[in-house]
C-alpha positions in Angstrom: -14.7 -4.2 7.2 -13.4 -7.2 5.3 -11.7 -7.4 1.9 -9.6 -9.7 -0.2 -6.1 -8.3 -0.7 -2.8 -9.7 -2.0 -0.3 -10.7 0.7 0.4 -7.6 2.8 -1.2 -5.5 0.1 2.1 -5.1 -1.7 2.3 -3.9 -5.3 4.6 -6.8 -6.3 2.1 -9.4 -5.1 -0.8 -10.5 -7.2 -3.7 -12.6 -6.0 -6.5 -14.5 -7.6 -9.7 -16.0 -6.6 -11.8 -18.6 -8.6 -15.5 -19.3 -8.2 -17.0 -22.7 -8.3 -18.8 -23.6 -11.5 -21.7 -21.1 -12.0 -24.5 -20.7 -14.4 -23.2 -17.7 -16.3 -25.8 -17.5 -19.0 -26.0 -13.8 -20.0 -25.0 -12.5 -16.6 -22.4 -9.9 -15.7 -19.4 -9.9 -13.4 -19.8 -7.0 -10.9 -17.2 -6.0 -8.4 -16.8 -3.6 -5.5 -13.1 -2.7 -5.5 -10.5 -0.1 -4.8 -7.2 0.0 -6.7 -4.1 1.7 -5.3 -1.5 3.5 -7.6 -1.1 1.3 -10.7 -3.2 -1.5 -9.3 -5.9 -3.3 -11.3 -8.6 -6.0 -11.2 -9.2 -8.3 -14.2 -10.9 -11.6 -14.8 -11.1 -14.6 -17.1 -13.8 -17.2 -17.7 -12.7 -20.8 -17.5 -14.2 -24.0 -18.7 -13.7 -27.1 -16.5 -12.4 -30.0 -18.5 -13.1 -33.7 -17.9 -9.6 -34.2 -16.5 -10.1 -31.5 -13.8 -8.0 -28.8 -15.5 -9.2 -25.4 -16.7 -9.2 -23.9 -20.1 -9.8 -20.2 -20.8 -12.9 -19.5 -22.9 -12.1 -17.7 -26.2 -12.9 -14.0 -26.1 -13.1 -14.2 -22.2 -9.4 -14.5 -21.5 -7.5 -12.4 -19.0 -5.6 -10.8 -21.9 -9.0 -9.7 -23.5 -10.3 -8.3 -20.2 -10.5 -4.5 -19.8 -8.8 -4.0 -16.4 -10.7 -2.1 -13.7 -9.0 0.7 -11.9 -10.5 3.1 -9.4 -12.8 3.1 -6.4 -16.3 2.0 -7.3 -18.9 0.1 -5.3 -20.4 -1.6 -8.3 -18.3 -1.9 -11.5 -18.8 -4.3 -14.3 -15.9 -6.4 -15.6 -15.9 -6.5 -19.4 -13.9 -8.0 -22.2 -13.0 -6.5 -25.6 -16.0 -8.0 -27.3 -18.4 -8.7 -24.4 -20.0 -7.2 -21.4 -21.9 -10.3 -20.4 -20.8 -13.8 -19.7 -21.2 -16.7 -22.2 -24.1 -19.1 -22.0 -23.3 -22.2 -19.9 -21.7 -23.2 -16.7 -18.2 -21.8 -16.2 -15.8 -20.7 -13.5 -14.7 -17.0 -13.1 -11.2 -16.2 -11.9 -10.6 -12.7 -10.7 -7.0 -11.3 -10.5 -6.1 -8.3 -8.4 -2.8 -6.4 -7.8 -2.4 -3.4 -5.5 -6.2 -3.6 -5.0 -8.8 -4.5 -2.4 -11.7 -6.6 -3.5 -14.7 -5.9 -1.2 -17.4 -7.7 -3.2 -17.9 -9.9 -6.2 -21.1 -11.0 -7.9 -22.2 -12.9 -11.0 -25.7 -11.6 -11.6 -28.1 -10.2 -14.2 
């Protein structure tokens, strides 16, 4: 079995993974994850700027994400005002601390 985990799985360590640009139009972020103790998984949606840097999309920032906790094979990542991704091509960055990320999908 394989999973993405922060270095040594330690609580003090946080990890993140970023997708390449994806057609997000109306899709959902779905994860298969397990959190340990006070661990959590959250995400933000990023716009790729012309200079190669990233800018968080309003209403889809990490701060507005409802953190996932638990052990679920298919959980949706949501934000305060949204449960689906915005229309357009964006990157999704997933953050996890004291958690194992077994699967990740942007799908309808």
